[in-house]
Each structure stands twice: as structure tokens, then as C-alpha cells.
N, CA, C and O atoms as a DFTB+ gen file, in Angstrom:
340 C
 N C O
     1  1       5.623      31.123      18.035
     2  2       6.430      32.185      17.461
     3  2       6.643      31.879      15.987
     4  3       6.952      30.750      15.608
     5  1       6.476      32.881      15.187
     6  2       6.652      32.735      13.746
     7  2       8.103      33.012      13.387
     8  3       8.616      34.110      13.604
     9  1       8.740      32.014      12.843
    10  2      10.128      32.189      12.433
    11  2      10.226      32.378      10.934
    12  3       9.356      31.933      10.185
    13  1      11.250      33.014      10.514
    14  2      11.474      33.198       9.083
    15  2      12.614      32.299       8.645
    16  3      13.631      32.172       9.327
    17  1      12.423      31.682       7.497
    18  2      13.451      30.793       6.967
    19  2      14.060      31.427       5.725
    20  3      13.385      32.114       4.958
    21  1      15.324      31.184       5.552
    22  2      15.980      31.664       4.342
    23  2      15.567      30.774       3.184
    24  3      15.001      29.700       3.386
    25  1      15.850      31.220       1.981
    26  2      15.515      30.455       0.786
    27  2      16.167      29.079       0.817
    28  3      15.549      28.091       0.420
    29  1      17.391      29.007       1.277
    30  2      18.105      27.731       1.349
    31  2      17.426      26.759       2.309
    32  3      17.434      25.550       2.078
    33  1      16.848      27.277       3.369
    34  2      16.171      26.425       4.345
    35  2      14.817      25.929       3.839
    36  3      14.368      24.852       4.228
    37  1      14.166      26.705       2.976
    38  2      12.846      26.335       2.471
    39  2      12.906      25.356       1.313
    40  3      11.998      24.541       1.147
    41  1      13.931      25.419       0.530
    42  2      14.015      24.579      -0.660
    43  2      14.480      23.187      -0.268
    44  3      15.547      23.010       0.319
    45  1      13.656      22.204      -0.604
    46  2      14.016      20.818      -0.357
    47  2      13.858      20.044      -1.650
    48  3      12.834      20.140      -2.326
    49  1      14.860      19.292      -1.979
    50  2      14.812      18.484      -3.188
    51  2      14.779      17.029      -2.772
    52  3      15.597      16.577      -1.972
    53  1      13.826      16.306      -3.323
    54  2      13.708      14.894      -2.997
    55  2      13.874      14.095      -4.283
    56  3      13.121      14.282      -5.239
    57  1      14.836      13.228      -4.303
    58  2      15.080      12.388      -5.471
    59  2      14.418      11.041      -5.230
    60  3      14.680      10.382      -4.224
    61  1      13.562      10.639      -6.152
    62  2      12.874       9.351      -6.024
    63  2      12.898       8.637      -7.363
    64  3      12.835       9.256      -8.425
    65  1      12.987       7.363      -7.287
    66  2      12.912       6.519      -8.471
    67  2      11.475       6.014      -8.584
    68  3      10.916       5.519      -7.605
    69  1      10.880       6.134      -9.755
    70  2       9.504       5.681      -9.933
    71  2       9.338       4.202      -9.603
    72  3       8.291       3.783      -9.110
    73  1      10.364       3.424      -9.873
    74  2      10.310       1.994      -9.580
    75  2      10.170       1.723      -8.087
    76  3       9.619       0.694      -7.698
    77  1      10.655       2.623      -7.253
    78  2      10.585       2.438      -5.809
    79  2       9.231       2.838      -5.222
    80  3       8.918       2.463      -4.092
    81  1       8.433       3.586      -5.964
    82  2       7.161       4.076      -5.443
    83  2       6.078       3.004      -5.395
    84  3       5.212       3.032      -4.520
    85  1       6.123       2.062      -6.333
    86  2       5.106       1.022      -6.412
    87  2       5.765      -0.327      -6.155
    88  3       6.729      -0.674      -6.837
    89  1       5.265      -1.099      -5.181
    90  2       5.855      -2.406      -4.896
    91  2       5.828      -3.334      -6.116
    92  3       4.955      -3.216      -6.975
    93  1       6.782      -4.246      -6.181
    94  2       6.928      -5.150      -7.332
    95  2       5.689      -6.019      -7.552
    96  3       5.363      -6.329      -8.698
    97  1       4.992      -6.418      -6.489
    98  2       3.853      -7.323      -6.620
    99  2       2.502      -6.605      -6.565
   100  3       1.472      -7.246      -6.357
   101  1       2.496      -5.286      -6.747
   102  2       1.259      -4.510      -6.676
   103  2       0.373      -4.799      -7.886
   104  3       0.867      -5.066      -8.982
   105  1      -0.931      -4.741      -7.675
   106  2      -1.903      -4.997      -8.729
   107  2      -1.724      -4.061      -9.925
   108  3      -1.950      -4.466     -11.065
   109  1      -1.328      -2.842      -9.680
   110  2      -1.134      -1.870     -10.766
   111  2      -0.021      -2.328     -11.718
   112  3      -0.137      -2.152     -12.931
   113  1       1.037      -2.901     -11.188
   114  2       2.118      -3.417     -12.042
   115  2       1.639      -4.595     -12.880
   116  3       1.976      -4.703     -14.059
   117  1       0.848      -5.482     -12.265
   118  2       0.314      -6.631     -13.007
   119  2      -0.609      -6.159     -14.119
   120  3      -0.565      -6.678     -15.235
   121  1      -1.435      -5.184     -13.815
   122  2      -2.349      -4.626     -14.802
   123  2      -1.575      -4.001     -15.960
   124  3      -1.943      -4.164     -17.123
   125  1      -0.511      -3.291     -15.635
   126  2       0.290      -2.634     -16.663
   127  2       0.943      -3.647     -17.606
   128  3       1.060      -3.396     -18.805
   129  1       1.367      -4.793     -17.061
   130  2       1.980      -5.829     -17.898
   131  2       0.958      -6.494     -18.818
   132  3       1.294      -6.886     -19.936
   133  1      -0.282      -6.622     -18.357
   134  2      -1.291      -7.343     -19.121
   135  2      -2.020      -6.487     -20.154
   136  3      -2.424      -6.987     -21.204
   137  1      -2.186      -5.210     -19.859
   138  2      -2.944      -4.343     -20.762
   139  2      -2.111      -3.930     -21.970
   140  3      -0.992      -3.437     -21.830
   141  1      -2.667      -4.137     -23.139
   142  2      -2.036      -3.682     -24.375
   143  2      -2.962      -2.602     -24.931
   144  3      -4.023      -2.904     -25.476
   145  1      -2.557      -1.361     -24.791
   146  2      -3.437      -0.242     -25.132
   147  2      -2.962       0.570     -26.329
   148  3      -3.422       1.695     -26.525
   149  1      -2.067       0.036     -27.122
   150  2      -1.558       0.760     -28.282
   151  2      -2.628       1.136     -29.285
   152  3      -2.481       2.120     -30.009
   153  1      -3.711       0.361     -29.339
   154  2      -4.794       0.625     -30.284
   155  2      -5.493       1.952     -30.002
   156  3      -6.152       2.501     -30.885
   157  1      -5.360       2.466     -28.798
   158  2      -6.020       3.719     -28.412
   159  2      -5.518       4.872     -29.278
   160  3      -6.299       5.751     -29.643
   161  1      -4.247       4.882     -29.607
   162  2      -3.686       5.949     -30.451
   163  2      -4.356       5.965     -31.823
   164  3      -4.665       7.032     -32.352
   165  1      -4.578       4.797     -32.392
   166  2      -5.214       4.724     -33.715
   167  2      -6.664       5.197     -33.651
   168  3      -7.127       5.914     -34.538
   169  1      -7.375       4.797     -32.607
   170  2      -8.788       5.178     -32.478
   171  2      -8.940       6.687     -32.308
   172  3      -9.848       7.290     -32.879
   173  1      -8.056       7.294     -31.527
   174  2      -8.180       8.716     -31.207
   175  2      -7.303       9.624     -32.065
   176  3      -7.141      10.806     -31.762
   177  1      -6.743       9.074     -33.124
   178  2      -5.837       9.834     -33.980
   179  2      -6.481      11.106     -34.534
   180  3      -5.822      12.143     -34.615
   181  1      -7.735      11.041     -34.910
   182  2      -8.418      12.193     -35.515
   183  2      -8.792      13.274     -34.505
   184  3      -9.190      14.369     -34.904
   185  1      -8.675      12.998     -33.217
   186  2      -9.081      13.977     -32.214
   187  2      -7.973      14.964     -31.872
   188  3      -8.237      15.977     -31.224
   189  1      -6.754      14.697     -32.285
   190  2      -5.628      15.571     -31.968
   191  2      -5.359      16.546     -33.100
   192  3      -5.451      16.197     -34.277
   193  1      -5.029      17.757     -32.731
   194  2      -4.647      18.771     -33.701
   195  2      -3.154      19.018     -33.560
   196  3      -2.677      19.315     -32.464
   197  1      -2.432      18.903     -34.623
   198  2      -0.971      19.025     -34.590
   199  2      -0.481      20.455     -34.372
   200  3       0.579      20.654     -33.778
   201  1      -1.231      21.453     -34.840
   202  2      -0.698      22.813     -34.833
   203  2      -1.563      23.829     -34.092
   204  3      -1.399      25.033     -34.291
   205  1      -2.482      23.367     -33.241
   206  2      -3.367      24.302     -32.573
   207  2      -3.593      23.847     -31.131
   208  3      -3.868      22.673     -30.880
   209  1      -3.476      24.766     -30.204
   210  2      -3.752      24.439     -28.814
   211  2      -2.536      23.945     -28.059
   212  3      -1.428      23.869     -28.589
   213  1      -2.782      23.615     -26.813
   214  2      -1.712      23.129     -25.951
   215  2      -1.502      21.643     -26.149
   216  3      -2.406      20.943     -26.607
   217  1      -0.321      21.154     -25.809
   218  2      -0.086      19.709     -25.924
   219  2      -1.009      18.953     -24.968
   220  3      -1.262      19.391     -23.845
   221  1      -1.497      17.827     -25.433
   222  2      -2.434      17.058     -24.620
   223  2      -1.701      16.079     -23.711
   224  3      -0.511      15.815     -23.884
   225  1      -2.430      15.554     -22.752
   226  2      -1.912      14.474     -21.913
   227  2      -2.084      13.190     -22.715
   228  3      -3.084      13.021     -23.413
   229  1      -1.138      12.312     -22.620
   230  2      -1.178      11.050     -23.353
   231  2      -2.495      10.330     -23.075
   232  3      -2.902      10.192     -21.921
   233  1      -3.160       9.872     -24.142
   234  2      -4.460       9.207     -24.019
   235  2      -4.384       7.967     -23.135
   236  3      -5.309       7.695     -22.369
   237  1      -3.313       7.231     -23.232
   238  2      -3.179       6.006     -22.453
   239  2      -2.996       6.331     -20.970
   240  3      -3.481       5.592     -20.113
   241  1      -2.314       7.411     -20.663
   242  2      -2.158       7.829     -19.272
   243  2      -3.528       8.146     -18.675
   244  3      -3.826       7.738     -17.553
   245  1      -4.350       8.862     -19.413
   246  2      -5.691       9.205     -18.928
   247  2      -6.534       7.946     -18.751
   248  3      -7.259       7.819     -17.765
   249  1      -6.445       7.019     -19.696
   250  2      -7.201       5.778     -19.596
   251  2      -6.761       4.951     -18.389
   252  3      -7.598       4.431     -17.652
   253  1      -5.449       4.831     -18.187
   254  2      -4.951       4.085     -17.032
   255  2      -5.349       4.762     -15.724
   256  3      -5.675       4.085     -14.749
   257  1      -5.324       6.074     -15.699
   258  2      -5.729       6.814     -14.511
   259  2      -7.197       6.544     -14.183
   260  3      -7.549       6.355     -13.019
   261  1      -8.048       6.526     -15.200
   262  2      -9.469       6.231     -14.987
   263  2      -9.667       4.792     -14.502
   264  3     -10.498       4.541     -13.629
   265  1      -8.914       3.859     -15.059
   266  2      -9.005       2.464     -14.627
   267  2      -8.612       2.308     -13.157
   268  3      -9.308       1.644     -12.388
   269  1      -7.499       2.921     -12.777
   270  2      -7.036       2.851     -11.390
   271  2      -8.062       3.486     -10.460
   272  3      -8.366       2.945      -9.396
   273  1      -8.591       4.634     -10.866
   274  2      -9.579       5.349     -10.063
   275  2     -10.781       4.456      -9.788
   276  3     -11.236       4.365      -8.647
   277  1     -11.291       3.807     -10.806
   278  2     -12.471       2.971     -10.637
   279  2     -12.163       1.643      -9.945
   280  3     -12.975       1.150      -9.162
   281  1     -11.013       1.072     -10.225
   282  2     -10.638      -0.194      -9.625
   283  2     -10.520      -0.096      -8.104
   284  3     -10.927      -1.006      -7.381
   285  1      -9.967       1.000      -7.636
   286  2      -9.747       1.175      -6.204
   287  2     -10.833       2.009      -5.529
   288  3     -10.730       2.308      -4.339
   289  1     -11.872       2.386      -6.273
   290  2     -12.985       3.119      -5.685
   291  2     -12.635       4.509      -5.222
   292  3     -13.180       4.991      -4.230
   293  1     -11.740       5.155      -5.921
   294  2     -11.334       6.512      -5.562
   295  2     -12.265       7.475      -6.295
   296  3     -12.532       7.298      -7.483
   297  1     -12.753       8.481      -5.598
   298  2     -13.800       9.339      -6.159
   299  2     -13.325      10.450      -7.082
   300  3     -14.098      10.923      -7.916
   301  1     -12.077      10.876      -6.956
   302  2     -11.628      11.986      -7.802
   303  2     -10.255      11.692      -8.396
   304  3      -9.482      10.901      -7.856
   305  1      -9.977      12.334      -9.498
   306  2      -8.676      12.173     -10.151
   307  2      -7.581      12.740      -9.253
   308  3      -6.506      12.151      -9.139
   309  1      -7.843      13.866      -8.624
   310  2      -6.848      14.475      -7.733
   311  2      -6.478      13.510      -6.605
   312  3      -5.301      13.356      -6.279
   313  1      -7.473      12.867      -6.018
   314  2      -7.209      11.905      -4.942
   315  2      -6.461      10.690      -5.490
   316  3      -5.618      10.119      -4.799
   317  1      -6.761      10.298      -6.709
   318  2      -6.058       9.183      -7.332
   319  2      -4.574       9.490      -7.446
   320  3      -3.740       8.622      -7.188
   321  1      -4.240      10.700      -7.826
   322  2      -2.847      11.095      -7.971
   323  2      -2.151      11.193      -6.618
   324  3      -0.940      10.993      -6.531
   325  1      -2.897      11.495      -5.570
   326  2      -2.312      11.612      -4.230
   327  2      -2.182      10.263      -3.534
   328  3      -1.395      10.117      -2.598
   329  1      -2.948       9.282      -3.987
   330  2      -3.016       7.982      -3.307
   331  2      -1.683       7.255      -3.368
   332  3      -1.122       7.060      -4.445
   333  1      -1.177       6.852      -2.198
   334  2       0.053       6.053      -2.213
   335  2      -0.269       4.624      -2.653
   336  3      -1.266       4.044      -2.223
   337  1       0.555       4.083      -3.485
   338  2       0.308       2.717      -3.960
   339  2       0.958       1.795      -3.030
   340  3       0.892       0.580      -3.216
């Protein structure tokens, strides 16, 4: 039987702390502590346009996402984002 839910019944809010999502001893945390990627901003400085187009995703976020994807053998970025750590 198909039931109908009110708006109040459908809306669920889940509060999560990012620190709780990844265990303290996970490889991703160790990698994050060791990698110094500030130089990426200087290298890619000329590729950004200040007044044209939509805001970009942070270059370091994309680089870390690619590293995680390849390190764990995940085939797609979407699956990488869905993967529980």
C-alpha cells in the first residue's frame, strides 16, 4: 500500500561532525598530515579567472580526491565521494 507522508515526516536533518566520519588512525588522515600542497595554488594561479564564470572547486580538494581515488582503486569520482572511510 502506498502511503503519503506529510512534509514534516519526509524532512530529516542529520547533524554530523566531519571529525567523526573518518577514524583517527585512517590512512587518509596520515596522508593529509604529510602532504604539503600549498605550492599547487602558485602553479595554477594563471588558470583562474577572477571575474568570469562560476567559482571553481579548490584545486587541492580535486588533487586529494584524485589521490584517494587511485590509492584505494576506486573507479569513479562519484563512487569515491560515496565511499565510507
